[in-house]
N, C-alpha and C positions, 0 to 999 in steps of 0.2 A: 741494166742492174732489174731482176728480176721482181715482177710483181704480185703480192698474193693475189688469190682470186676475192678474198675477202676486204681486200682495198677499194672495190667496186663495189654500188648496189645492185639489187639483184633488177633484171629487167623488167617493166613496168609496161612496156607497151609492146601489143603484139603486130609482128612483122606481116605482111600480107602474103599468098599465099604464090605469087608472084616470083619471093624470094628466095623459094628453094628451088635447086636444079639437081637431077639426079647426077648422079657419080659416071664419070666413064673406068670403070673396074672389071677389071676380067670375072667371071662366074662366080667363081669359087669367092673372092674376096666381096663382091656384092654380099653374097648372104651373110658375108660375116659380120660385115658392115650393118644388114639388116636385121641381125641376129642383136650384137651389143645397141642398135639405137632401141630394138623394142625392150628389150631388157630395159633402160635406163629410163624408157615413157612406162614402163608395168611397175618401174619401182616407187615413180610418185603416189603421194598421198590423196587419197580422193576428198575430196573438200567434205569438210564434215558438216556445214550448215546448207546455206544455198546451194541449189544444183547440185544435194547430194546422190543423188539417185543415178544424174546425167553424167556426172565425172566416174562414178565406180563402175559405172557398165561401158565407158569404153576404156576405162585401163583394166576392167577384166580381158575385156577384145584382146587389147595388146597385148595380155600374158598367155592367152591362146595364141597368138602369133607365135610369139617366143618360144612357145613349143614348138610350134609349126616348121620353124626355121629351124629350131637345133635338129627335127627329126631329116629335116631334110642335109644339115650339114654331114649328119652322121651318117647317113646312108646316100651320100650326091648321087646325081644325076650326070653319066660321063658327059653328057653336048645337050644344055639345057636349049627348047625349041625358043624362035626369037620369040613366040608371044608369050611364054614366061617371063624371060631376061623383060619386055617390055613392061610386064605386069611388075614384076620387082623392079622396075624402075619409080613406076607409079605409085608404089609402096612406099618404099623410100621415102620422096615427097611425102605423103601420105602421113607415114607418121613421126615427122619432122613437124606438119603443124598438128597434128594430134598433141606433140610433147607440149608445143609451141602455147595451144591453148588452156592445157591443162597449167602451165607456172605462170599463165598470164594470170587465170583464176584464182590461181595459188598467192600471189606476191600484190595484186590487186589490191583495190580497196574493197571489201564486201560490203560497206554502202551502195557503192555505185555498180555492183556485180549485181547485187537485190533489184535497184530501180531497172536494171536491165536483164533481167533474169531471162525473161522471156525470147529474146536475142543472143543470148549466149547458149541455151537449151534448142534453138535452130541450126547455130553452129554445130553444137554435136553432134544434131542429128544430120546437118550435109555430111560431116564427116564419115559418120556411120555409114552414109548410103554413097557414098564412094570408096568404103572400103568392098562393100557388097557387092559394085560395079567390077572394082579390079576381080574379087573372090569368082564371080560367075564368069568372066574371062578366063580366070585362070584355066590353063588346060592338064587337068587333072590326069584324063586317059593316056594322050600320049606321050606323060611321063613316067607310065609304067609306076605309080611309086605304092607303096605299101597300102594296106587294108587301112589300118591306123591312122596313118597320115590322110588319106581319102578319106577318112569319120569324122575326122580334126578338121578339116577342110568343109567339111557338109554340116558340122555343130558351128563355126564362125560363121559361117553364111546365115545358119538357122538365128544366131543369136542378133544377126543385124539387120534381118526384116523389121523393121518398124515401119510402121504405116504411115506413124506423123512424129513431130518431135513431143517430145513429155515434158510438161509443166505442171510440176507440181504444187497441188494448190496448197502447201503449208507456206512456199514461198510467197504464192499469194497473198496471200492473208499476212504475213509480215510486212510484205513490200504496204498495202494497204495501211497495216498502224503506221508505220514510218510517215506514211505524208500526212495519214489523221494528225498527227504530232506537227507537222511542221504548218499545217493547216490552223493548226490553236497556235503556235506560235508567231505564226502570220497576225491573226488575230489578239495578240500581245494577252494572251493568256497561259500562266505559267503550267507546262505539262505535270500531271502526276509523275511522283517521282517514286513508285511501285512500278505505274507501266511502263516509265523511261527503262528502270533496272531489267524487267524482262524481257524488253525488246531486245534491249543490250546483250544480257545473256543469251539471248537465241540468236545475236549476230559473232556472239563468243568474241567482244566486247568487253573483256571484263574485271581490267585493270588500267591506271594511267599511261602507262608504258604504252600498253598497245591501243590504246585509244590516240596517242602520238602520232604512231605509227599510218593507224588510219588518218589523219589528216593529213601526213604530208602524203600520203596515198590518194588523196580525193586533189592537193594542189596540184599532183605531178599530170592527172586527168585534166582538171580545168585548164592548165598552161595546154597542154598540146589536145583542148576542145576548140575547135573551129564555128559549133553553132550554141549562139547566142544563148538559144534556150537552153539548150542541154548546161552552159557554161552556167546561168542562173540559177541550175537547179544542184549544181554542184557547190556553189558559193551557196546557198541553204543549206546542205547536207553539212558543209565545213561547222558552219554556227551550231548546230544541232551538234554535230560529235562533240566541240569544241564544248559547250554548254554544259550537257552530259559529264563528260571528263571531270569537271570542275567538281560538280552539282554528286554525279554518284561516286567518285574516287578521289575528288580531293584533288588540292594541286598538286603537278609533277613534281618528280625531286630534282632540281639541279643539277645538270650534269657538270661532275671538278674538273678543271683548266686541264687535269692529264686526257682527257679525251676531247680536248677542244681539236676541231678541225683546221686544218691549215688554212693560212687565208695569205690572200696576196702580201697582207702587212711583213708577211715573216719573212717574202723572199725578195729578192731586187729585181723590180720587173725591167724591161725597156724604156728607155726615157720616151719614146713618140708614142708609149702608152700611157703616159699620166699627162692626166689633165693640167696646162698651167694655172688656172686656180686654186685647185685645191690639192695638188703635188699626187693624187692618188689615183688609183689605176682606172683607166676609165670605164664605165658600164654601159653608156650607151650616148659613145660619140658623136656629135652634130657637127655641123663647117657653119659658120656664122656669114655675112655680108661680106667681109674682108679677106674669107678665104683660109681662117682659123679654125682650126677643131679644138674643142673644149667638152669635157661633160655637160650632155643634157640638165640635170641637178645644178650643178655648179655656175654656168651661165646664166642659168634662169632665176638665181636666186641673185646674180650680179643685174642684171636686167631690172627686177622687181626693185630692188634695192635704191636705185632711182640712177643708174648709169645709163648713160647710153655710146661708149666707145667701147671699142674692143679692147680688152685686159694688157693683150701681149702688142696692140701695136699702135695704140693711141687713137686708130681711127674714129672717125664719126660713121656708127653702124648704119647702113642704109633704110635698114627695116630689120625688125627682131623676128624674123621667120629662120627657124632652124633647121636642114639639110642634113638629113640622119646617113653618117657615115657607115653604111654596112661594112664596106670592104677592110678597115679596121677595125671593127666591130669584132668579124668573124677571125679577124687575126687574132686579137685580143682573146676572143675563148678557146682558140684552137690554142693557145702558148697556157691560157690558164688548165686545158686537160693534160697537157704535155708535164705539167709541173705537179700536178694531181690536186690543184687547188680547184674549190666552187667556183663559178663565175655566173653572177646572180644579173642578168638585165633589168632595169630599172624605167624601160622602157613601157609608158602607159598601157599600149597592147597587149602585153605581155604577163600582166598584172591580173593576179586569180582569184584575189582574198576582196577584190572593191566592193561593198555593200550597200554603196549611194541607194544605187534602181531594184536595191532587191530587200521590199520589206520584210520576208521572213527570214534572213542573215542579219538585216539589220536589229531587228526585235533579239535574236538571239545573243549578238552581240551585247544587247542592252541587259537583259537579263544576266548573263555571264560573269559582266563587270559588275554590278550590283552584288550580286551572290558575291565575289572577292572583296568588294569594297568593305562590305557589310562584316564579312570575315574578319578583315584587316583591323575593322575597329575594334574588334573582342580579341583579339587574339591575346595570347600568353607566352606563349613557346617562341623562343628562339627560333627553331625550327621548323615548326609551321610559317610563321612569319616570313623566313626565308624561301616557299615553297609559294608560298603566294604572292609575295614580290616577284616571286621569276614567272610567275605564269600574268603578273598582268604586264614584265617585262615585253613576254612572247606577244602577248597580245598586242601589245601596244608597236611592235614592230611588222605588223600585218596590212595595214591600212589605215586612210585619215577616219574616217567613221571609227572603229575602235579608238582612233585614239582621241577623239572629240567625248564619247563616251567616259573614258576614263577619267579625263578634267573635269567632265561638268557633272561626275559623281562624286567629287572629293577627293580626289586621291591622293592629288597634292600633297595638301596638310600633315596628311596619315605618312607617306615616303620622306618628309623631313625627318624624321624623330630617326630613321633608319640609316640615314647617313651618316653618321656616329661610327668611328674605327673597330668596337669594339666586336663585330662580329664582320671579318674580310671580306667574306660572299655576299652577306646581307647589303654591305656596302656599296658594294658592285652593283647587282640588282637592282640596287635602290636608285644609284644615280640613271646606273643605264636605261631603267623605264623613264626618269626626268628627261635622256636625253631623246629618247625615241620618242617620247612625248612632243620636244620641243619642235619636232619636223612641220608641226602643223602651223601655221600663223596665228591663229588663236591663242595658240595655247602658250605663245612664243609672250603674250601679254600677260597670261595667267601665270605663267613661272617668276615672272619678274616682278608682278603685282602682289604676289599672295606670299602672307611673312615667313619668313626663314628659308625660302626654298631656293633662293638666287646666294644668298650668304651659305648654303648648306653646299651647294655648287662650289662657294668661291673656295671654301674649308678645304672639300677634298681635293680639290687643286692644289690645292699647296700640303696638305697633310694627311691627305688620304693613305688607307693601309699597303693597299696594291698596286702597282703602276696602272694595273687595266682599271683603276677607279680613277686616278689620276688621270689616265689620257680620255677616259668615257666624257670627266669633267670637262677636259680640255674642248670634247667635241662640243659638249653642250652649249659653251661661252663662243663657240665658232657658229652654232645655228643660232646661237641667239642673235648675234651682231648681224644677221641678217635683213634684222629692220635697224634701217639708218639711223633712228632715235638710239635705241639701245645698244647700236656701236659709241655712241658717243658717250653713253653712259657708262658703259665698262670701262672705257677706255680714260675717265677719267678716275679709277680705283686703282689704288695701288697695288691691293691684293692681287688683284689680275693680273695684273701687269707682271708681277715679280713671279707671283704663279707657274703661268708660264715662260719665262726666263727660264724661271728654275728645270720646269719637266724638259723643258728644249735642249738643254745643256746635257744635262744626267741621265736623263730618262732611256728606255731601248726604243729602238728601231720606231716600232710603232706607235708609240705614246709623244713619240717625240715628235712626230709628222701631225699628231693631232693636235700640240701646241705649235708648231707651224703655222699651219694655217687658218688657226685662230688668229695668231699675231700679225698674217698678213692679210686678214681681213680688218683687225684692227687699226692697220697701216691707210686702210682707203680712207681716213676721215683723218686731214691734217691737221686738227687740233689735238689728236690721240700719238700723232708721230714724234712731237719734241716729248710726252711721256715715256716712248719706245728708245728712245735718243736717253734720256735721264737713265731709265731703266737698265740698259746697257745691253741696247738688240743688235748695234755696229758688232760689237766685239764676240756677242753670242752668235752672230751671224759670221763673223771668223771664225770662231770658233771649230762649228760644225762643218764648213766645208773641206775639212779633209774626209768626214765619212759621208757628208749629204753635199757632197757643191751644187747639184743644182738647188735646192731649197733652201740656201745658205745662201747661193749671190739672188737666188728669186726675192728674198725679203730684202737683202742689200738694195735691188735695184730699187723698187719701189719706196724704198726709206730715202735712198737720196733724191728720189726723183719731188718727193713729196715736201722734205726735212728741212728743205732749204739749207745757207751757212752753214748749222749747228753739226746739218748729215753730214756735209763736208767734211766740215772739219773731225770730227769721229771718222769720217770716210777712208782721212789719211794714211792713218796706218796701215790701210788694208789693200794698198795698191799693186804694193808687192804678191800678195796671194790672187788677188785677184789678175794678173797677167799672169799666175802659174793654173789658173783656171783657163783661160785662155789657149795656155798651150798644151794641156794634159786634160780638157774637161771633154764633155759631152757637145754634141752638136747644140744642145737645148743649153747649156750652162754657158759654154760659149758666148750664145747669143746674149745670155743677160748682162753676162761679164760685159762684151763688148758696149753696151748697152749703156751700164754702169759707167764702163769709164767715162763714157762721152759724158754723162751729165756730172759726174766729178771734174775733168776736166775744163767743162766750159764753165760750170760756176767758180770752179775756183781760182782758177787766174791760174799766170807764168807756173808760180813753186809746187802747182799741182802736175802739169803739165809737164815740164824738167823733173820731177821724180818719177815717173812714168819711162819718161825718154832716159832716163840713167840705167833702166833693164837692158840689159845684155839682150840683144837678138828680138825685142819687141818687135821692130818694124819688120822682123822676116816672118814672126808667127802671124801679124797682123795680114799680111800678102796672104800669109795658107790660108784663113779664115775667109777673106774675100775671095779667095779662087774653090772652097770648097767647104764654107758652111753653111746655115742654111738660108732662105732670102733674108730673112730678118737680120740674122748675124753678119751678110754678105753686107748688105746697106748699114747697117752701125760701124762695120768695121772702118769701111773705106771712107765715113766720118771721124773715126778716129784717126785715122792715119791723113786726112787732111787739118787736123786739130795738130797733130806733129810735127807734121812741115811748117806750117803756116811761123808755128813757135819757133822752129829750128831756121826759119828764115827769118824771123824778127818782125812780121805783120802782124803780129796782138798787140804793136804799139806801145809793148811795155818794156822794148829790148834793142839797144841799139846797136849789138853785136850781133852776126849770124853765125851761130851755136850748128854744128853737125849733130846732127840725132843719137850719132854714133859715138862720141866725145866726149858727152855731158858730164863735168865734174862733177865732185860729191860737192862743194864750194856753191854750189848754184843753187841748189835746194834750202827752201825756205818750209823748216818745222812749223806749220802752221799751231794754233795751241788746242789744247783738249777739251 
């Protein structure tokens, strides 16, 4: 299927000179390609603020080159001298580099361009000098060119004869002003708004949307920056632009759901890309001591919650060091690109917004938060409130320091009043802001202890205006359950259990997964498992097995493992469905189904084993898993086969007659109480 060019963002990284090679074309085709390339380059708009003269000068020279090439094509030379061909091949590479440099300046960050304007000015000068070298070598006399063409070559040579790079003093003054702003913020001095406005006007950052694009460009630059000093400078600039965006132009207008980017939740992704804990696409897969792979954030949360075992195998972890699974991460990233969905790594070394070691960025964040919270305190208009809350939501997504600043500034009590369903967009933004804040452990305590916040989130979970609001409320519950004490507290709340169950049954795929991971975390506490069973978690897991088999059997496996006899009794009726998953499910689903059946059969006695044995062809299915399943799946299948054969041979001590697994009568089944 064809993909429009607009589906991909503009290139922001400049390729190196070695990225371009001269083409192997005939003389005429080479000249045509050069003409087309020169016309494309000369059609680019010169920069309007920074490096204005440098960009205008080089674009003007490419226009003259296009005229020269037009003349050469209009009156072609029968056979080009080898020197001319070599010059044209070098010119082809040079024009590509000029075009790329101008595009890079146009599409990149204006702030960073200003900070690096001397370096970019040198790049423009170097390309001009190389163009002069090509024209000096160009064999004008050998080609018997017309007088007009010779004059054109001489004109371009003359314009390329620059002694040194031109550094605009206006750019220097503007850079000095920006650095003074950063210094004042570092000293905790609030910038003068008129001066701030003047600087941003000169940079042509004149509205909220343009500032938002500028922040994205700076973040992109920071992600690709390896120099620590430059990266720190970029983070400070991000803080400055974010502050100016809010103070000068107000909070940005939230994007409507119709413009929502496609995410991994909207597609079915391969089972091997899914974290066994969160059941979501892994962003930073790591390997633990048992050899199992998890998403870094999920396994870290598991260990921080007091566990010392591998969630998948139950083995005690020999150590808590993580080994990055780069091969799997690259495969996931490649798959995301093919599916046209964003892949944002959460690996610590790739984060670009951290402000903990950056005084300027931290102070800029504090100033931005205080401005937004003060505005939220007195806001009257619903539309304005939605914009401010959306800005807080975006800020809370960036880094831990922003989350801490927002909570410390007293935003949580103010967000509670926007959790009502009268304004769906505002409700979504408010609950999502709380979700983003909950990522920080200190904020989990604030959410649990601040009056009205937890109850507001629970109410959104149960009766939110949109599925997105309900899903984010469920995700907030999941985040809070990362603290063991809060997991127990939330597990005792009937409204939480009911809300999660309803969402898991009836919501869209993405929201159902939010609810399921929260249920999975709650099931980590044995006391809560009883409440979940009473709330119908086994029936719910059975229902969702048709659409989400892996999630359903994973929930059931945990419930059966920790729920005792009550769980076994509840699970008795889903044995046949588990057998179906064994036969038709993915490797991961088969593995969990086999583990669940092992627990049910071990704890449920001969009646349960008889129910499983009565299923036609079950032994053949188990044999297939033993031969082709995952390592854990093969191990569990072997255990399950031993249980069946011992039961059939009467070795469990409760039967005196030897039964054939394939010929179990329905009369042998004993239905357990529900």
